[in-house]
C-alpha positions as CSV (number, residue, x, y, z in Angstrom):
1,X,0.0,0.0,0.0
2,X,1.3,3.4,-0.9
3,X,1.8,5.9,1.9
4,X,3.4,9.2,2.8
5,X,4.9,10.0,6.2
6,X,4.7,13.5,7.8
7,X,7.4,14.4,10.3
8,X,8.8,17.4,12.2
9,X,11.9,16.1,14.0
10,X,14.4,13.4,14.3
11,X,12.3,10.7,12.8
12,X,12.8,7.8,15.2
13,X,9.2,6.6,14.6
14,X,9.9,7.0,10.9
15,X,12.9,4.8,11.2
16,X,10.9,2.2,12.9
17,X,8.2,2.3,10.2
18,X,10.9,2.1,7.5
19,X,12.4,-0.9,9.2
20,X,9.1,-2.7,9.3
21,X,7.8,-1.4,5.9
22,X,8.2,-4.7,3.9
23,X,6.7,-6.8,6.7
24,X,3.7,-4.4,7.0
25,X,3.0,-4.1,3.3
26,X,3.8,-0.4,3.2
27,X,5.5,1.5,0.4
28,X,6.7,4.9,1.6
29,X,6.4,7.1,-1.4
30,X,7.6,10.2,0.3
31,X,8.5,11.9,3.6
32,X,7.4,15.4,4.2
33,X,8.5,17.8,7.0
34,X,7.3,21.2,8.1
35,X,10.8,21.9,9.4
36,X,13.5,22.2,6.7
37,X,16.3,21.0,9.1
38,X,14.5,18.0,10.5
39,X,16.9,15.1,10.8
40,X,14.3,12.7,9.6
41,X,14.7,14.2,6.1
42,X,18.4,13.1,6.0
43,X,17.3,9.7,7.3
44,X,14.8,9.4,4.5
45,X,17.3,10.5,1.8
46,X,19.7,7.8,3.1
47,X,16.9,5.3,2.5
48,X,16.4,6.7,-1.0
49,X,12.9,7.9,-0.1
50,X,11.8,11.2,-1.8
51,X,11.6,14.1,0.6
52,X,9.9,17.5,0.8
53,X,10.4,20.3,3.3
54,X,7.7,23.0,3.5
55,X,7.8,25.4,6.4
56,X,4.5,26.5,7.8
57,X,6.2,29.8,8.7
58,X,6.1,30.8,5.1
59,X,2.3,30.8,4.9
60,X,-0.1,33.4,6.2
61,X,-2.6,30.9,7.5
62,X,-2.9,27.2,8.5
63,X,-5.3,26.7,5.6
64,X,-2.9,28.0,3.0
65,X,-0.1,25.8,4.4
66,X,-2.4,22.8,4.4
67,X,-3.3,23.4,0.8
68,X,0.3,23.5,-0.2
69,X,0.9,20.3,1.8
70,X,-2.0,18.6,0.1
71,X,-0.6,19.6,-3.3
72,X,2.6,17.7,-2.4
73,X,0.8,14.7,-0.9
74,X,-1.5,14.3,-3.9
75,X,1.5,13.9,-6.3
76,X,1.9,10.4,-4.7
77,X,-1.8,9.4,-4.5
78,X,-1.3,7.8,-1.1
79,X,-3.8,5.4,0.4
80,X,-2.5,6.1,3.9
81,X,-1.0,9.3,5.5
82,X,1.1,8.6,8.6
83,X,1.9,11.3,11.1
84,X,5.1,10.3,12.9
85,X,5.9,13.2,15.2
86,X,4.3,15.8,12.9
87,X,4.0,18.9,15.2
88,X,1.4,20.9,13.3
89,X,-2.3,21.2,13.9
90,X,-4.1,20.4,10.7
91,X,-7.1,22.3,9.5
92,X,-10.6,20.8,9.3
93,X,-10.5,21.0,5.5
94,X,-7.3,18.9,5.4
95,X,-8.6,16.3,7.8
96,X,-11.9,16.1,6.0
97,X,-10.2,15.7,2.6
98,X,-8.2,12.6,3.9
99,X,-10.8,11.3,6.3
100,X,-10.2,7.7,7.3
101,X,-6.7,7.7,5.8
102,X,-4.6,9.6,8.5
103,X,-3.1,7.8,11.4
104,X,-1.3,9.5,14.3
105,X,0.8,8.4,17.3
106,X,0.5,10.4,20.5
107,X,2.6,10.0,23.6
108,X,-0.1,9.7,26.2
109,X,-3.0,7.6,27.2
110,X,-5.6,9.6,25.4
111,X,-7.9,11.3,26.2
112,X,-5.5,12.3,28.9
113,X,-2.8,14.9,28.1
114,X,-3.6,16.0,24.6
115,X,-1.1,18.4,23.1
116,X,2.5,18.9,24.1
117,X,4.8,18.1,27.1
118,X,2.8,15.0,27.9
119,X,5.5,13.2,29.9
120,X,6.1,16.0,32.5
121,X,2.4,16.6,32.8
122,X,1.8,12.9,33.6
123,X,4.5,13.0,36.3
124,X,3.1,16.3,37.7
125,X,-0.4,14.8,37.8
126,X,1.1,11.8,39.8
127,X,-0.3,9.4,37.3
128,X,0.6,5.7,37.9
129,X,0.6,4.9,34.2
130,X,1.5,6.6,31.0
131,X,1.9,5.4,27.5
132,X,1.1,5.8,23.8
133,X,-2.1,6.0,21.7
134,X,-2.6,5.5,18.0
135,X,-5.7,7.1,16.6
136,X,-7.4,8.3,13.4
137,X,-6.9,12.0,12.8
138,X,-10.0,14.2,12.7
139,X,-10.4,18.0,13.1
140,X,-10.2,17.7,16.9
141,X,-6.7,18.0,18.3
142,X,-5.6,14.5,19.4
143,X,-9.3,13.7,19.6
144,X,-9.9,11.3,16.8
145,X,-11.1,7.7,17.4
146,X,-8.5,5.7,19.4
147,X,-7.3,2.5,17.7
148,X,-4.8,1.1,20.2
149,X,-2.9,2.0,23.3
150,X,0.1,0.6,25.2
151,X,0.6,1.6,28.9
152,X,3.7,1.5,31.0
153,X,4.1,2.1,34.8
154,X,5.5,5.4,35.9
155,X,8.2,4.8,38.5
156,X,9.3,7.1,41.3
157,X,12.6,8.0,39.8
158,X,11.2,8.8,36.4
159,X,12.0,12.2,34.8
160,X,10.3,13.4,31.6
161,X,13.4,12.2,29.7
162,X,13.4,8.7,31.1
163,X,9.6,8.4,30.6
164,X,9.9,9.7,27.1
165,X,12.5,7.1,26.2
166,X,10.4,4.2,27.5
167,X,7.2,5.5,25.8
168,X,9.1,5.8,22.5
169,X,10.1,2.2,22.7
170,X,6.4,1.2,22.9
171,X,5.6,3.6,20.0
172,X,8.1,1.8,17.8
173,X,6.4,-1.5,18.4
174,X,2.7,-0.4,18.4
175,X,2.6,2.0,15.4
176,X,3.9,-0.4,12.7
177,X,1.4,-3.0,14.1
178,X,-1.5,-0.7,13.7
179,X,-0.3,0.5,10.2
180,X,-0.2,-3.2,9.2
181,X,-3.9,-3.5,10.2
182,X,-4.7,-0.7,7.9
183,X,-2.6,-2.0,4.9
184,X,-4.3,-5.4,5.3
185,X,-7.7,-3.7,5.0
186,X,-8.7,-4.8,8.5
187,X,-8.7,-1.3,10.1
188,X,-11.3,1.3,9.0
189,X,-12.9,4.5,10.1
190,X,-16.7,4.1,10.0
191,X,-18.5,7.3,10.9
192,X,-16.6,8.4,14.0
193,X,-15.6,5.0,15.1
194,X,-12.5,2.9,14.5
195,X,-13.2,-0.7,13.5
196,X,-11.0,-3.7,13.2
197,X,-12.3,-6.7,11.2
198,X,-15.7,-5.0,11.4
199,X,-15.7,-4.8,15.2
200,X,-15.9,-1.4,16.9
201,X,-12.7,-0.8,18.9
202,X,-13.7,0.2,22.5
203,X,-10.4,2.0,23.4
């Protein structure tokens, strides 16, 4: 299945997806970043994957950036769009255009801790568990239907850095698994519900 991956940073989740791509039936047609100096672009070039950098700072509105982003994406006619650390809030028009095709990974147990700085917020809230969520992307920030989650225990000595590292390890395992569900045709968005093999996911 043809897909594009959107990134903003180092691309560790991207590398995991690349490593698993053959096994999960994914052909990464392009990697696109909203930061021109994102290390993930160099990583992609090393893997001979076409790359594009398009800075949101060069556009007067979110909608105009998203239209330019769509123009790049549409060159590759992807069946799936993967957000792997893409730190940009997408417009309603964009998410509607690709409804049911966009998957995102978020470093918290949604609906807890939407947005940024999730690891420190979980520690400050004295949570016992933290983790990662994979969800379909809709117009609501980190609010699309949840597909799968993995939780880890927060230990007394955890800092935001140590917690982030352990959550990232879980992301690297869970995200390719969920992408594979999609490429197999097992995972679908129906209405506002995620379904696997026709069964509504209750996460």
